[in-house]
N, C-alpha and C positions, 0 to 999 in steps of 0.2 A: 479583754476583752476575753476569752474563752475559742482554743480555735476547732471546738465542737462544731462544723458541719452542721448538724441535726439543730444548733442553737439560733432560737428565731433571727437574733441581728445578723448574724452568718450569715446566714441567708439570704435576709434584705441586704447584704452589703450584694452579695455579691450579683442578686440578680438588679439592684440596680444600675449597678458598674456594668454587668453584660447587656442592658435597654438603652444605657445613653452612646458608652464605642460600639458597640453591637447598631446604632441609629448613625453615627456618626462614617461606620467603614462601610455602613450599606447603601446611605445618602452619595460616599465618594464613587461606589462603583454604581450604583446606577447612573448617574450621570456619564460617566464614561462610556458605560452599555449605548446609552441614548445618542451618546455622540457616536458612537461608532459602526453599533450593529445596521445594516442595510433597511435592517427590514421594520425597523423599534419604532419609528413615525410612521408609518408608511401604510404598514397592515395594520396595526395595531389599535384596540380601540381605547376608551380612556380606564374603561372596568380593566381588563388585559391589563398595563401599560402599570393604574395601583396592583395590581396581583405583584405583577415581575416584581415592586417595589416590593410590594410585604414577605415574599419569600427570600428578598435577598433579605429583609430586616431580621426576620426570626433568625435562617441559616448563620447569619454573624453574629446573632445575639446567644447561641446554641454553641461559636466554637469561646465566646467569649466568655463565654458563663464556666462552659469546661475549662479553660487558662485560670480564670478568675478561680474557682474552687481551687488547682492543684498550688494557686500562690497562698491560696489562706491556709490550706492543710502544712504549707513547709515555711511559712511568714514569720514562727517560732521556735523552728527548728537551729541547731548549732551553727554557725558562719561553713563550714567547710560542704557539709550536706548539700546549703542551698547552693553552693555554690556549686556543686554537683546537679543537684537537682535543677535549679538554673538553666546549665549544659545543658542539661539532658531534653528540658523543656523549650530552649529556643531553636537547637535542629530541630521540632516538633515542629516549633509555628515556621521555619523556615520549610518546613519542608510544605505547609500551606500553604506559603507562600510563592512559593516554584508551583505549587499548579495552576493560583490564581493567575502569576506574569506568563507562564506558559500559556496558558491560557488566552490571555489578552495581546497576546502575540501571534495566535491566529486569528483571533480576529481581528488585527489589526490586518492585515497581507491574508488572512484566506476568509473576513467576514460568516465568521464559527468561530464556539466554543468545542474546543475536545468532546467528542462521544465517549459510551463506556467502552464499548471495545476499543476506537485506541486509545484511553487513559491507559487499562490494561496489558495492551501492544506496548507503551511505553514504560509502564513497570516493567515487564515478563524483559522484554529487551534494552533492558535501562543503558546499560552499557554499548551498547552497540548505537543504540538512541542519539547517546550524549556523541559518538564518535560522527555520527553524520552531521549532529548539528557542528562538531569541532571544525569538518570539513570544511561544509559549502556557509556554514557561519557562525560563525566562531565568534563575535561579538557582542550577541545574542547570548552564547552562555555563559559569558562576561558576566554582562547584565545583570543578567534572572539567578546567577552565582548572589554574586552583591548587595542587587538590591531587594531579596528575600533576606539576607541577614541583617538589614537594617533596618527594614517592617517586619522580623520576628523582632530587635531589641527592643525597638522604641513602642510599639502596642507592651512588652513586657512590662516597661517604666511605667508604663502609663498605666495598665494599669494595677501595679504596687505604691505607685505614687497619688494615684487620683482618691483625695477626700471625701472619705463617704458621707460626710455631717454638709459637703453642700450640695449636697444629690436628695429631692426628694423622694423620699423614696417609695413610699405607698401610695403616692398621686402617679408616680412613673410608670407600679407595676398595677391599676387599680387600671388607669388609660391603654396600656398593652391591651392586655387582658379583653377590654372589652372592646381593644378594636380589633382582635385577632377573631374574637366572638362576629362581630362585626362579619369580616369577612369571610367566615368562615362561616358563614348563614346569606352571603351573597356570592361563592362560587359559583352556586348553579348560572347563573346570568353570563360569567365568561365564557366567550366563543371560542375559545382554540380550537381546533379541529382536532385534535387531542389535546383532555386534560392533560397532561404530563407535560404540552407543549412549554411550559412556562420556563420548566427543568433549562431548554436550550440558552432560557437567558441570564442564568443565573453562574457567575466564576466557577462556585464549587457542585450545584447540584449538577452545572452537565455531566460531570463525569457517572450519575445515576441513569441519565438517558441512554438507550439503546434503538435506534434508529431501526439498528433491523425488525425489530421484535410491529416494527410497521409494517410491510404486506408480506405477515399469517396472512391479511384477509384475500391471499391469492392465491393458499393453500386450496386445489378440492378436496374436499373432505370425502368425497364421492368415489375418492382413487384407489384401483382395485391390486392388490397382488397379482392379478394375471397380465396386466403390464409386464411384469419382470418378466428375463427370462434365466430358468435355472444351469447354474453353471455346472457347464462337464467335468465331467470325472481327471482326463490326458486332459497337459497341456498341449491345445491342435498346432500348438510349435514346433516343439520339435519335434514330431511326424518322423518322415525320409528325408528330410529339407536339410543338405548339409551345403552353406554358402559356403564359400571360398574370400567375402567378394569384403577388403577394408568400408570400415564409414566412419566417416569425422562428421560432426556434427560445430556449426560455430553458431552460438547461441550474441547477437551481441544489442549491449543497451542503446534501448529509445534510436532504434532502426528506421524511420519514418520513409513511408511505401514513393512515395512521391519526389527523392533524391533524384532517383533516374532522369527526371523529366526538365530537373534542372539544368540553368548552361550558365555559365559552365558547370558540371555535376562535379561532386566532391564525393563523385563514387568513381574514378574512370576504368580501375579494373577492372570492377563488380560488375557497369554496364555492361563489358565486353561480357566478364563470365556469361550476363544476364542472359545472351544474346544465344548461348550453347548451353542451353538448358532452361528443365522446364521450371520455366516463368511464371508466381502464379499473382496477377495482376490484383488480385481482391485479398486478401491475406488477413486476415481479422485474430484479436488475442481476446481471451477468455474474461482476461481480465486489465488494469490501466497500472498495475503497481506490479511488483519484480515479484512479492511472498505469494502471490497467485500461479501469475503471468509462466512465472517457468517450469513450475511443478507441472502445473495442466496439460503444459510441451511432455515431459518425460511422464509422466503417466497416463497422457489422451485421458484427462479428467478435469469435467467442468471443475468450478471453484467452491462454487455455491454446495454445503455441505452441512450446516446450519443458518437460526438465527441469527447470533453470534458469528463473532472473529472465526475461520475454522483456525484450529492448531493442525501440529503435523503431526501427532506421539507416537514415539518410535515404534508402537507395536499397537496399536489402530488396526481395527479386524477389518477399515476399508481399502485401508490402504493399498492394498490390490498389487499390479503390480506393474511395474516397469519396464520401461525399452532395452532395460542395461540386463535387466532381464531377461527376457527373451533370447540377445546374442551371448546371455553367460552360461546359458541350458544350450547351445546349442555349439560350445565348445572354442569364442570368440572371451580374449585376453578385453578386457571393459575399463574403460577409468574416467574417472570427471575431472575436468581441475579446469581452478574457476579463479579469474578479480579479485572476485565479491570477498566475502566472508558470509557464508553459505547461516552463520546461526543470527542471520535476519530472521525475523518470520518462524525461528525454528524451521526452514528448505531442509538447514544442516537432520533431523531424522527420519528423514526418507532417500540423503541424497550419498551420507557416510555408510551407505548399505553392505549386506556382502556379496550384493551379484556386483561393487562393481570393485572392482584388484584394483583400482588406485584412484585412491579421493584426494586430492590437494586444494585448501583454496588460501583467503589472502595472510588465514595466523598461524598455518605450513611455513609459512613465505620466511626465510627469515635475512634479506636486502629488508634497505628504506621504501618507506608503502610513497602514494603520494602525497604530495601538501601543499598548496596551492601559493604560486609561488606569489603574485596580485593582489594575495592581502600585504597592503598594508600597517595595518597593525602587529605584522607578525606573529599572533595570538595561534593562528593556527602550524604557523613550526614546532608544538606543542611535540604536532603527530610524527614520532620519529620511533623508530622500527624496535624500540619499549614498550611502548603504549601502543603503536598501533597498524603493529601488524595485524587489528585487526580492520584496520581502512580499504585502499585495493591495490591491487598491483599495476603497477605498468604493465600496460597490454604487448610493447615487444619484449618485456622482460619475463609474461606468463606465456608469450610465444616458446621462450628459449628452455622453460620447465616442458612444454608441451614435443618439443623437438627431442628434447635427452629423452620419455617417455617411450616416445618411436622408439629411437635408435635401438633401445633393448629390449624391445618387442614389434619389430615388426619381419621375425620367421611365424608369425602362426593372423591368422587374420582379426581383426583388432574392430572393437567399437571403441569409438574416443568424442566425449560429448563436453566441449569448450563454451567457457562464459567470457565475454570481452567488456571491459568496463570502461575505456577511456571516452566513452562515448555520454556516460551518465555526466547531469551537474554536479559540478561546474566548468567540464569538459576538460579532460587534459588531452594534452603537447607533450608527443616525451620527447625527452632530449635531441635539441637537431628538426625535430620536426619542422614541418614544412608552415605559412600557414598564407597561406596566398590566398583569403579571405577575406579585409578589409572593411574597415576599422573591425578591430577586431578581442581590445586590450581592456579588461573589466575593474575600472577603476573606481567602482563604486560600490555602495553595499549592495550587499544580493543575499536573502532566500530563496530555499528551494521553494516553488508555487507564485511565488510572486516577487516578482521584481520587479523594477520602475520600466510600465509600459515603453515610455517614451528612448529604453535605451533596449526597444527589442533584435534590431538592426545590429545591436553589436552584440549582444548578447548570442544572435542567430545564427552572426559571423563565428564565433567562435565555435561556435558547435560542427558548421559545414567543418572548420581547421579540424577538429577534432575527429570528423568522422573521414576526412580527406588521409591523415595519417592513418585510422583504422586500416583504410581500404591498399594503403599501401603497406602498412603488416601483412595484412594477406595477402595481398600479392607475395613480398616474401617468402610466406610461408606456400602457397602452388607450389612457385617456384624451386621451394626446397623436398617440396613432396614429389615430383620432377623426376628432381636430380636419383630421389630416392627410389626411382623406377616406380612410386605407388600412384600416380596421381592419370594414368587409363585404365587402372583399375579398381578403381573405387568410386565409393556414392560420397558426395561434398554438399551439407546442405550446409546456408547459412541464413539467417532470420533473424530478424526483430523482435526482441522480448516486447517492445511496445514502440508507440513512436514517440511524439514531442510535438509540445506545443510553443506558440508563440504569439498571444494571447490573440486570437486566433478566437477564441471564445471568453477572453478575457482572465484568462494566466497562463502559467506555464508552466517548463516541465510537463510531469504525466500524475498519477497517481489521484485522475482529475474523473473530470466526463471522460465518455467513449464516440464523442469526435473523433473523427477520420483521421484529423490531426494525431489524432493519441490510438488510434482501434485499429489505423490501419500500417502496416507492415510490411516491413519486402521480407520476399520470401523467396529461393530460388534451391530445386536439385538440379544438383551438375551430376549426369550419371556416368557410367567408364562406356571408354572409348567404344565397346561391342556392344551390340547393340542399339548405339548411343539412339531416345528420344529426344527429339527436340522439339517444345510444343508451350504455347500460351497457354494458361490455366483461367479463362476469362469470367467461370464461376464464382461466388466467391464460398471460402472458404476460412474453417477457424485451425487457429491453431492444436487442437485438439486431434487434428485431419493429419496432421503431418509424415507422424508415423503410424499411422496401419495405408498413407498411401505410401510409404514410402518398403512396407510389409511387402503389401503386395505389386509393384517394383521387380520384387526380389523371391516372388515366388516363396512366399512363407506368409503364414494364414496367423490372422492376431490373435490376441486377448482376446477373456471378453470380455477382457475389465475397459477394453480401452473405448470409452465412449465416441472414440472420429470417425471416423467413412473414408476409403482410398478414393478416392479422387477419378479412377481410371474403373471404378462398380462401378456396370450394368445400370444391375439390379438395384442399387444404392444412389443418390442426390443428394446433395446435398442442400436444401429448402431453405434454412432455419439458423443464421449465427446466432447461438445465445451468451451475452455477456455477464459478468457481475464482479464492481466494486461494492467494498467497503474499507476506504481510507480516508483519505481528506473530505470524500461525496460516498455516501450510501443508493447505492441505485443500478436496477435489472436495467435492458438491452436488448434484441431481440434485431436483427434482420435479417429479414426478405425481402432480397435484390426487386428493384430500388428502394425498398422500403426500410425506413429507421428508425424504429420504436426507443424511444427511450425514457424512463419509468423513475427519477430520484426522487426519494424520499429525504436524502439529508442530505444540505442541510435545508433547505427548503420546498417543502412537496411539489413535483411539478411536471408534465406530460410530455414529451414532443416528438413530433413524426415531419422526417422527414425525408424527397424524394432525392436522392443522390445521382440519378439521373438526369433532371432536372436542375438540382441547388447540390452541387458537391462540395459548395464549400458549406452548406446548410446554414445558413442565412435563417429560412421562411422557415418557422414552423408553421404545419399547415395543417394539425393537429382539430382545428374546427369546420374546415371543412370537408376534409375525407374522418369524419364516426367511422365508415362503415371497415374501413381499412384497420382503423387504427383498434374498432372491436377485435379484429381476426387480430389481431399482432398480439391484444392485450390476451388474447386466451390461450393462443398459444406461449406467450408467455406463463399464463396462470399452471398448463397442462410442465414446462419445465421445470419450474417452480416446486409443484406440486410432488413429481418422478423427485426432482433431487436430496426434498425434504424427509418425503416417505422411505425414501432408501436408507438413507444416511442416518437416518432418524432410529431407526433399530436395529440393534445389535446382528438380529434374527437374519434380516434379510439379508443384508451383505455379507452374512456367514456361504446362505443355500441363492440366490438370486446376485448374478453379471450387473453392472450397474444399469442406467434404463440409457436406450438408444433415442435418445432426438435428434431427429436429421431436417 
């Protein structure tokens, strides 16, 4: 038979093979999805379930059609060419199976397939994502790699060896076409909330699903540009202000707000320090994951900038002013020193910038980065200084880098931002570190966001021990500042970039819904000795308010690009704290104390309302009983989304106007 793909018999062979093998693969996928997806059996009717199966069948048939066509093209070529071709094909098919397997790992642990934003985030930051998986769940990395390669080999072998004469070619083809026509005719009867919702049940097609577009209905089409304020010609913070006070900001990974109330507290030093500092009782994140939450602090901006994942391009017209720029323009030396790899999520594009004199993160570290000594399989020992300086620097080592920088630059006022990471899952205990909270030995398989629920006490004790040691590291750093004569004359800020969950609401760690265990963090500002302000701030504040408040304390006018407001301004008041999540979950939320309104878009649409005075644990959703309040907060959320999307959606706006100040 000719290898010409236009030949009728060749086409029939390819189509019939694809339909039969596609039926086999889609049946297997359908069975797995129906067993693992919590909403599959409970929320879908028979027509929707049938739709899912047909979509899976069509998807696999199309994939195998492409593979079969490639095999047919090269089945008469010379042996060397065939070897090269099949090697390339095996790599391509392995990549497809890797997507499928990663998706099923997500489904098992997070009850959801990955979406468009998540997929392209993983692809764009593939190396950092792989290292993250290697550090937190190394066994999955090996399993996915090995199994995807095996499945690709089996599929290609199946396509090559399947005898065409055993197939009822025309009958299968006609049956398939009739089936698809009937399905298309009846598709309007399917009652998905959105017709595209079927994508979320396909391990392949889910990556084309973008749930962020579902909040497009929140955008107010009548929003006017008069809501924006023109940018001033002059940079206001320069003025006549010539402060000489050093500023040190420690951002600590996953530092919950309620650690101070535990007995015994894992923060003994910071608890004492909080008693002589400005202590924020209700400090809330702008997002639950670092690539959004961290830069929101340094730039005093909400992370919602588009209906897709917001990147950080180096030359973005809407980057605006960072707190480093403010102090650099006043003659300060500036530094950003971080335990993490700031390439994660592209954050480096907004942190390794001219206004930061000294930038340092984990890839600049020439020592050994941390590996999980409790990993019984030893796979994480692959993380060595040759390949894993993209991992995390242990915080006691980072403090040494910070001290060396201060030793060389303490002759001039400086602004230092630091990021400590020992408290990130799976929680680093430094060499010789104390472990007073027991039991805390992790000798069971773990994966970020989803580990054995029955082991929550063990994991939480491990977290407490990591926090306890970071507290001790900070205490040693403060002693160093005292010995240098800096402590009594500096502003010293400690803030958690997020909280951390331990299955209070069905999940662990962060990057998910903004319940208080994740969204409410530790925050203090310790002021210089002279003119000390010791005060508890009881009103809710957003993390974007931290630096406007600091500048207010220092009598420096904030840049107009700062969306935050000072808690000490009498003419302004923070009534609404907005939050946006686009990671494992896609969610918008607004806090207007005591009410928190949460609109979840993905993985399952849901609306929640909590009264935090009456229900601080957020166990009772009162949405049905308080629809009036819910409507008011939903309107506030619409105003927030409209202002953000309108402002960042048009380059002219970001060039002419300041970002919207939403209180």
